[in-house]
C-alpha positions as CSV (number, residue, x, y, z in Angstrom):
1,X,195.0,-41.6,-47.8
2,X,193.0,-38.3,-47.3
3,X,189.2,-38.4,-47.6
4,X,187.9,-38.5,-51.1
5,X,186.9,-34.9,-51.7
6,X,187.5,-34.7,-55.5
7,X,186.0,-37.2,-57.8
8,X,186.5,-37.2,-61.5
9,X,183.9,-39.1,-63.6
10,X,185.1,-40.1,-67.0
11,X,182.4,-40.8,-69.6
12,X,181.7,-39.7,-73.1
13,X,178.7,-39.2,-75.5
14,X,178.5,-39.3,-79.2
15,X,176.4,-40.7,-82.1
16,X,178.4,-43.9,-81.9
17,X,178.6,-44.1,-78.1
18,X,175.2,-42.9,-77.3
19,X,174.1,-41.3,-74.0
20,X,173.8,-44.5,-71.8
21,X,177.2,-44.3,-70.2
22,X,177.0,-40.6,-69.3
23,X,173.4,-40.9,-68.0
24,X,174.1,-43.6,-65.5
25,X,177.4,-41.9,-64.5
26,X,175.6,-38.7,-63.9
27,X,173.1,-40.5,-61.7
28,X,176.1,-41.6,-59.6
29,X,177.7,-38.2,-59.7
30,X,174.6,-36.5,-58.3
31,X,174.6,-38.9,-55.4
32,X,178.3,-38.2,-54.7
33,X,177.6,-34.5,-54.9
34,X,174.7,-34.9,-52.4
35,X,177.2,-36.5,-50.0
36,X,179.4,-33.3,-50.1
37,X,182.0,-34.5,-52.6
38,X,183.2,-32.3,-55.4
39,X,182.6,-33.9,-58.8
40,X,184.1,-33.1,-62.1
41,X,182.9,-34.6,-65.3
42,X,185.7,-35.4,-67.8
43,X,184.3,-36.2,-71.3
44,X,183.3,-35.2,-74.7
45,X,179.9,-34.7,-76.4
46,X,178.0,-34.2,-73.1
47,X,174.9,-32.0,-73.3
48,X,175.7,-29.3,-70.7
49,X,172.1,-29.2,-69.4
50,X,172.5,-32.7,-68.1
51,X,175.4,-31.8,-65.8
52,X,173.8,-29.1,-63.8
53,X,176.3,-27.3,-61.5
54,X,179.0,-29.9,-61.8
55,X,182.2,-28.9,-63.7
56,X,182.9,-30.3,-67.1
57,X,186.5,-30.8,-68.4
58,X,187.0,-31.7,-72.0
59,X,190.0,-34.0,-72.5
60,X,192.3,-33.4,-75.5
61,X,191.4,-36.9,-76.8
62,X,189.9,-40.2,-75.8
63,X,192.1,-42.1,-73.3
64,X,193.7,-38.8,-72.2
65,X,194.9,-40.0,-68.8
66,X,197.1,-36.9,-68.4
67,X,194.1,-34.6,-68.2
68,X,192.5,-36.8,-65.5
69,X,195.8,-37.1,-63.5
70,X,196.3,-33.3,-63.7
71,X,193.0,-32.8,-61.9
72,X,194.6,-34.5,-58.8
73,X,191.5,-36.6,-58.0
74,X,191.0,-38.7,-54.9
75,X,189.0,-41.1,-57.0
76,X,188.3,-41.6,-60.7
77,X,185.1,-43.3,-61.9
78,X,185.5,-44.6,-65.5
79,X,182.5,-45.6,-67.7
80,X,183.0,-46.5,-71.3
81,X,184.2,-49.3,-73.6
82,X,186.8,-47.1,-75.4
83,X,189.1,-46.6,-72.3
84,X,192.3,-48.6,-73.0
85,X,194.7,-50.6,-70.9
86,X,197.2,-47.8,-71.2
87,X,194.7,-45.3,-69.8
88,X,194.3,-47.5,-66.7
89,X,198.0,-48.3,-66.5
90,X,198.7,-44.5,-66.2
91,X,196.3,-44.2,-63.3
92,X,197.9,-47.2,-61.6
93,X,201.4,-45.7,-62.2
94,X,200.4,-42.5,-60.5
95,X,198.7,-44.4,-57.6
96,X,195.3,-42.9,-58.4
97,X,192.3,-44.9,-57.1
98,X,189.7,-45.7,-59.7
99,X,186.4,-47.5,-60.0
100,X,185.1,-49.0,-63.3
101,X,181.6,-49.2,-64.5
102,X,181.4,-52.2,-66.7
103,X,178.8,-54.3,-68.5
104,X,180.2,-57.6,-69.7
105,X,183.4,-58.4,-67.8
106,X,185.7,-57.2,-70.6
107,X,187.3,-54.1,-68.9
108,X,191.0,-53.7,-69.6
109,X,191.6,-52.2,-66.2
110,X,193.8,-54.2,-63.9
111,X,193.7,-52.7,-60.4
112,X,190.4,-50.9,-59.7
113,X,189.3,-50.5,-56.1
114,X,185.7,-51.3,-57.2
115,X,183.8,-52.6,-60.2
116,X,180.1,-51.7,-60.8
117,X,178.1,-53.9,-63.1
118,X,174.4,-53.0,-62.7
119,X,173.2,-55.6,-65.1
120,X,171.1,-58.7,-64.3
121,X,173.7,-61.0,-65.8
122,X,176.6,-59.7,-63.7
123,X,178.5,-62.4,-61.8
124,X,181.7,-62.2,-59.8
125,X,183.5,-64.7,-62.1
126,X,183.6,-62.0,-64.8
127,X,186.3,-60.2,-62.7
128,X,188.5,-63.0,-61.5
129,X,191.3,-61.6,-63.7
130,X,191.5,-58.3,-61.7
131,X,194.3,-57.6,-59.2
132,X,193.9,-56.6,-55.6
133,X,190.4,-58.1,-54.8
134,X,188.3,-55.1,-55.8
135,X,184.9,-54.6,-54.2
136,X,182.3,-56.0,-56.7
137,X,179.0,-54.1,-56.8
138,X,177.0,-56.5,-59.1
139,X,173.4,-56.8,-60.2
140,X,170.3,-54.6,-60.5
141,X,170.4,-53.6,-56.8
142,X,173.2,-51.3,-58.0
143,X,171.4,-50.0,-61.0
144,X,172.1,-46.3,-61.3
145,X,168.7,-44.9,-62.1
146,X,168.1,-41.2,-62.7
147,X,166.3,-39.3,-59.9
148,X,163.5,-38.2,-62.3
149,X,162.8,-41.8,-63.1
150,X,162.6,-42.7,-59.4
151,X,160.3,-39.8,-58.6
152,X,157.8,-40.7,-61.3
153,X,158.0,-44.4,-60.4
154,X,156.9,-43.5,-56.8
155,X,153.7,-41.9,-58.2
156,X,152.6,-45.0,-60.2
157,X,151.0,-43.1,-63.1
158,X,148.1,-44.5,-65.0
159,X,148.7,-46.4,-68.3
160,X,147.3,-45.5,-71.7
161,X,146.0,-48.6,-73.4
162,X,147.7,-49.7,-76.7
163,X,150.1,-46.8,-76.5
164,X,153.7,-47.8,-77.4
165,X,156.7,-45.7,-76.5
166,X,159.6,-46.0,-78.9
167,X,163.2,-44.9,-78.1
168,X,166.6,-46.1,-79.4
169,X,168.9,-44.2,-77.1
170,X,170.6,-40.9,-77.5
171,X,171.8,-41.4,-81.1
172,X,170.0,-44.5,-82.6
173,X,173.0,-45.7,-84.6
174,X,171.0,-48.3,-86.5
175,X,168.4,-45.7,-87.6
176,X,165.5,-47.8,-86.3
177,X,163.3,-45.2,-84.7
178,X,161.1,-44.3,-87.7
179,X,160.7,-47.8,-89.3
180,X,159.7,-49.3,-85.9
181,X,157.3,-46.4,-85.2
182,X,155.6,-46.6,-88.6
183,X,155.3,-50.4,-88.4
184,X,153.5,-50.2,-85.0
185,X,151.3,-47.3,-86.1
186,X,150.2,-49.2,-89.2
187,X,149.0,-52.0,-86.9
188,X,146.7,-49.7,-85.0
189,X,148.9,-48.8,-82.0
190,X,149.2,-45.3,-80.8
191,X,152.9,-44.6,-81.0
192,X,154.9,-42.0,-79.0
193,X,158.5,-41.5,-80.1
194,X,161.5,-39.9,-78.4
195,X,164.5,-39.0,-80.5
196,X,167.8,-38.6,-78.6
197,X,169.7,-35.3,-78.6
198,X,172.8,-37.0,-80.0
199,X,171.1,-38.2,-83.1
200,X,173.1,-36.7,-86.0
201,X,170.0,-36.3,-88.2
202,X,167.6,-35.3,-85.5
203,X,165.9,-32.3,-87.2
204,X,165.2,-34.3,-90.4
205,X,164.0,-37.3,-88.5
206,X,161.6,-35.3,-86.3
207,X,160.2,-33.6,-89.4
208,X,159.4,-36.9,-91.0
209,X,157.9,-38.4,-87.9
210,X,155.6,-35.5,-87.4
211,X,154.1,-36.3,-90.8
212,X,153.6,-40.0,-90.1
213,X,149.9,-40.9,-89.1
214,X,149.5,-42.4,-85.7
215,X,153.0,-41.3,-84.6
216,X,153.5,-38.4,-82.0
217,X,156.8,-36.9,-81.2
218,X,157.5,-36.3,-77.5
219,X,159.5,-33.5,-76.0
220,X,162.8,-34.8,-74.4
221,X,161.6,-33.3,-71.1
222,X,158.6,-35.7,-71.2
223,X,160.6,-38.8,-71.8
224,X,160.2,-40.2,-68.3
225,X,156.4,-39.5,-68.2
226,X,155.8,-41.0,-71.6
227,X,157.8,-44.2,-70.7
228,X,155.9,-44.5,-67.4
229,X,152.4,-44.1,-68.9
230,X,152.8,-46.2,-72.0
231,X,151.2,-49.7,-72.0
232,X,154.5,-50.9,-73.5
233,X,157.8,-49.8,-75.0
234,X,160.3,-50.7,-77.7
235,X,163.7,-49.9,-76.4
236,X,167.3,-50.6,-77.4
237,X,168.7,-53.2,-75.0
238,X,170.8,-50.9,-72.9
239,X,170.4,-49.1,-69.5
240,X,167.0,-47.9,-70.6
241,X,165.7,-51.5,-69.8
242,X,166.5,-50.9,-66.2
243,X,164.8,-47.6,-66.2
244,X,161.7,-49.2,-67.7
245,X,161.8,-51.9,-65.0
246,X,161.9,-49.2,-62.3
247,X,158.8,-47.7,-63.9
248,X,157.2,-51.2,-64.3
249,X,156.7,-50.7,-68.0
250,X,156.5,-53.7,-70.3
251,X,159.4,-53.7,-72.7
252,X,160.3,-55.3,-76.0
253,X,164.1,-55.1,-76.0
254,X,165.9,-54.8,-79.3
255,X,169.5,-55.9,-79.5
256,X,171.2,-53.2,-81.6
257,X,174.8,-54.2,-80.9
258,X,176.5,-57.5,-79.8
259,X,177.5,-56.2,-76.4
260,X,173.8,-55.9,-75.5
261,X,173.1,-59.6,-76.0
262,X,173.9,-60.8,-72.5
263,X,171.8,-58.0,-70.9
264,X,168.8,-58.6,-73.2
265,X,168.9,-62.4,-72.5
266,X,169.2,-62.0,-68.8
267,X,166.5,-59.3,-68.8
268,X,164.1,-61.7,-70.5
269,X,165.0,-64.6,-68.2
270,X,164.6,-62.4,-65.1
271,X,161.5,-60.5,-66.2
272,X,162.9,-57.1,-66.9
273,X,161.9,-57.5,-70.6
274,X,158.8,-59.2,-71.9
275,X,160.4,-60.0,-75.3
276,X,163.6,-59.7,-77.2
277,X,164.3,-59.1,-80.9
278,X,167.5,-58.6,-82.8
279,X,168.0,-55.5,-85.1
280,X,168.2,-57.6,-88.3
281,X,165.9,-58.3,-91.3
282,X,163.5,-60.1,-89.1
283,X,162.8,-57.2,-86.7
284,X,160.0,-55.4,-88.6
285,X,158.2,-58.6,-89.8
286,X,158.1,-59.9,-86.2
287,X,157.5,-56.6,-84.4
288,X,153.7,-56.4,-84.5
289,X,153.0,-60.0,-83.8
290,X,155.3,-60.0,-80.9
291,X,153.8,-56.9,-79.4
292,X,150.2,-58.1,-80.1
293,X,151.0,-61.2,-78.1
294,X,152.5,-59.1,-75.2
295,X,149.5,-56.7,-75.3
296,X,146.9,-59.4,-75.1
297,X,148.7,-61.5,-72.4
298,X,147.8,-61.1,-68.7
299,X,150.1,-58.7,-66.9
300,X,152.6,-60.9,-65.2
301,X,154.4,-60.2,-62.0
302,X,157.8,-58.8,-62.9
303,X,161.0,-58.0,-61.0
304,X,161.1,-54.3,-60.2
305,X,164.3,-52.2,-60.1
306,X,164.5,-50.0,-57.0
307,X,165.7,-46.4,-57.2
308,X,168.4,-46.9,-54.6
309,X,171.2,-48.2,-56.8
310,X,173.1,-45.0,-57.3
311,X,173.0,-44.3,-53.6
312,X,174.3,-47.7,-52.8
313,X,177.2,-47.3,-55.3
314,X,178.0,-43.8,-53.9
315,X,178.0,-45.1,-50.3
316,X,180.3,-48.0,-51.2
317,X,182.8,-45.7,-53.1
318,X,182.8,-43.2,-50.3
319,X,183.6,-46.0,-47.8
320,X,186.5,-47.3,-50.0
321,X,188.1,-43.9,-50.5
322,X,187.6,-42.3,-47.1
323,X,189.9,-42.1,-44.1
324,X,190.1,-45.4,-42.2
325,X,188.9,-45.1,-38.6
326,X,189.6,-47.0,-35.4
327,X,188.1,-47.0,-32.0
328,X,190.1,-47.0,-28.8
329,X,189.0,-46.7,-25.1
330,X,189.1,-43.2,-23.8
331,X,191.5,-42.2,-21.0
332,X,191.7,-39.2,-18.7
333,X,194.0,-37.5,-21.2
334,X,191.0,-37.3,-23.6
335,X,188.8,-35.3,-21.2
336,X,189.6,-31.9,-22.8
337,X,188.9,-33.3,-26.3
338,X,185.6,-34.8,-25.3
339,X,184.6,-31.5,-23.5
340,X,185.3,-29.6,-26.7
341,X,183.1,-32.0,-28.6
342,X,180.3,-31.7,-26.1
343,X,180.3,-27.9,-26.0
344,X,180.5,-27.4,-29.7
345,X,177.6,-25.2,-30.8
346,X,176.1,-27.7,-33.3
347,X,176.6,-30.6,-30.8
348,X,174.8,-28.7,-28.1
349,X,171.9,-27.8,-30.4
350,X,171.4,-31.5,-31.3
351,X,171.9,-32.8,-27.7
352,X,169.0,-33.8,-25.5
353,X,170.8,-32.3,-22.5
354,X,172.4,-28.9,-21.8
355,X,176.2,-28.5,-22.1
356,X,178.1,-29.0,-18.8
357,X,180.6,-26.7,-17.3
358,X,184.2,-27.9,-17.2
359,X,183.9,-29.0,-13.6
360,X,180.7,-30.9,-14.3
361,X,182.3,-32.6,-17.3
362,X,185.4,-33.6,-15.4
363,X,183.4,-35.2,-12.7
364,X,181.2,-37.0,-15.3
365,X,184.3,-38.1,-17.2
366,X,186.0,-39.7,-14.1
367,X,182.8,-41.5,-13.2
368,X,182.4,-42.8,-16.7
369,X,185.9,-44.3,-16.6
370,X,184.8,-46.5,-13.7
371,X,181.3,-47.3,-14.9
372,X,181.0,-51.0,-15.9
373,X,177.8,-50.3,-17.9
374,X,179.3,-47.5,-20.0
375,X,181.9,-47.5,-22.7
376,X,183.5,-44.3,-24.0
377,X,185.4,-44.7,-27.2
378,X,187.6,-42.2,-29.1
379,X,187.2,-42.2,-32.9
380,X,190.6,-41.8,-34.6
381,X,191.6,-41.3,-38.2
382,X,195.0,-40.9,-39.8
383,X,195.1,-37.3,-38.5
384,X,194.3,-38.2,-34.9
385,X,191.1,-38.0,-32.7
386,X,188.1,-36.9,-34.7
387,X,185.2,-37.9,-32.5
388,X,183.8,-40.0,-29.7
389,X,181.2,-42.8,-29.3
390,X,179.5,-43.6,-26.0
391,X,177.7,-46.9,-25.3
392,X,175.4,-47.2,-22.3
393,X,174.1,-50.7,-21.4
394,X,170.4,-50.8,-20.7
395,X,168.7,-54.2,-20.2
396,X,169.4,-56.2,-23.4
397,X,170.8,-53.5,-25.6
398,X,173.3,-50.6,-25.7
399,X,172.4,-47.0,-26.3
400,X,174.9,-45.4,-28.7
401,X,175.7,-41.7,-28.9
402,X,178.1,-40.2,-31.5
403,X,179.9,-36.9,-31.8
404,X,182.3,-35.9,-34.6
405,X,184.5,-32.8,-34.4
406,X,183.5,-29.9,-36.6
407,X,186.5,-30.0,-38.9
408,X,185.9,-33.7,-39.7
409,X,182.2,-33.5,-40.4
410,X,180.8,-34.2,-43.9
411,X,183.5,-36.8,-44.6
412,X,181.6,-40.0,-43.8
413,X,183.7,-40.6,-40.6
414,X,180.5,-40.9,-38.5
415,X,179.1,-43.7,-40.6
416,X,182.5,-45.5,-40.6
417,X,182.8,-45.1,-36.8
418,X,179.3,-46.6,-36.3
419,X,180.3,-49.4,-38.7
420,X,183.2,-50.1,-36.4
421,X,180.9,-50.1,-33.4
422,X,178.6,-52.6,-34.9
423,X,181.5,-54.9,-35.6
424,X,182.1,-55.3,-31.8
425,X,178.5,-55.0,-30.7
426,X,177.4,-57.6,-28.1
427,X,173.8,-57.3,-29.1
428,X,171.3,-54.7,-30.3
429,X,172.3,-51.0,-30.5
430,X,169.7,-48.2,-30.1
431,X,170.2,-44.5,-30.9
432,X,168.0,-41.5,-30.2
433,X,168.4,-38.7,-32.8
434,X,166.6,-35.4,-33.1
435,X,164.4,-35.3,-36.3
436,X,166.2,-32.3,-37.8
437,X,169.7,-33.8,-37.3
438,X,169.9,-34.9,-40.9
439,X,173.6,-35.6,-40.8
440,X,173.3,-38.0,-37.9
441,X,170.2,-39.7,-39.3
442,X,172.2,-40.4,-42.5
443,X,175.2,-41.7,-40.6
444,X,173.1,-44.2,-38.6
445,X,171.1,-45.3,-41.6
446,X,174.3,-45.8,-43.6
447,X,175.7,-48.0,-40.8
448,X,172.6,-50.2,-41.0
449,X,170.4,-48.7,-38.2
450,X,166.6,-48.7,-39.0
451,X,164.1,-46.2,-37.7
452,X,162.0,-47.9,-35.0
453,X,159.8,-45.1,-34.0
454,X,159.4,-41.4,-34.7
455,X,157.8,-38.5,-32.9
456,X,158.3,-34.7,-32.9
457,X,161.1,-34.9,-30.4
458,X,163.2,-37.9,-31.5
459,X,163.8,-40.7,-34.0
460,X,164.7,-44.0,-32.3
461,X,166.9,-46.1,-34.6
462,X,168.0,-49.7,-33.9
463,X,170.7,-51.9,-35.2
464,X,170.1,-55.6,-34.5
465,X,172.4,-58.6,-34.5
466,X,170.6,-59.8,-37.7
467,X,172.6,-57.1,-39.6
468,X,175.8,-58.9,-38.6
469,X,175.2,-61.5,-41.4
470,X,175.3,-58.7,-44.0
471,X,178.5,-57.1,-43.0
472,X,181.0,-56.6,-45.8
473,X,178.2,-56.2,-48.4
474,X,177.5,-52.6,-49.4
475,X,173.9,-51.8,-49.0
């Protein structure tokens, strides 16, 4: 199959659906775009300002597989409870690869290439019914957190004491925002409130909240900062719990729909939430006492959610949908191909040595064929040779050099070639890369190499045999 160049992300937003599905899907979409893939968002009710430069296609109706198929994607990513078995069956019938973003193991899909469940309660047994042994990307290490959340988390902003941030998603279908805010404000908390853009009565609600003493409306653009600087938050028990965990904000989770119960319970057990209440008649009477207890308790060590989940998911999907590669020993017939790689303008700029003449190269090539301490391997995809890898044995490790032909760059082939090299490595592998060679640094990092030292002239990266135990698990 050709490299995945066109990805369609299917997700919707509405007062009933909320914004959670589209927000996490967009976090993934941005990572895919950053890797050079073309991403189209297929959905309804999506605020255009969230999408940026990515294309939006509006389907004729929910479960409109025909629109998705007509886009001729290499991969479809589907996020939403409303996609039916018929929708996925249509993708299967047209041999279109798709991945599913799921929460509770109840997806009607049968043959996805991958399932992403970013929740703390995710386990592989949820997906035993699926065909074809899909790759399972489970747990909070795959939490798809927005970049703006990650950037603020890295700054560790100061907390404002007894300030509670309240948000019930993009639409607040249970209309809990104002009652919760007023209840907390009456108990002496400073309350900061965010009202989602999909709320059907947003203007009226904002007007009322602005009149409530002790309650301050926040601009949507300040959502992340407000969540990060509050001493605690009351949030609907959805993906926002993972965002708060990334920011290390204490959270009281409110279960507003039954499909949030597993997440809320696991979040409490694993420390992502400090308390859980259900959106019923007991919510308001128990709200203040629960928060008072949390506010006066010592700050406990809690599990943090990293900001690398979207990148991990993107890397795994790119691996699944890209061209397979294989390595074979070079022969004299490859001398001209390797010479073209070595004298490519970009390869010459990133090399530590000047490009050879043809005569110099041919002499080097023949010597290499007979050198017991050097392995020269040709990287092949379905279209033929696309690059070369050289391994030079020095003491107890091998120095690895990589070159990918210009037409094949930007497709993840270098990372897959290095992955194939590590599969046959006899010991440690070491690479020397120029600091401005961003593409090569990403390829080596994606294959599990770790920067060992850095100076203005080179970055030394090492892959150790310890990594061998982690093969097959996307990271």
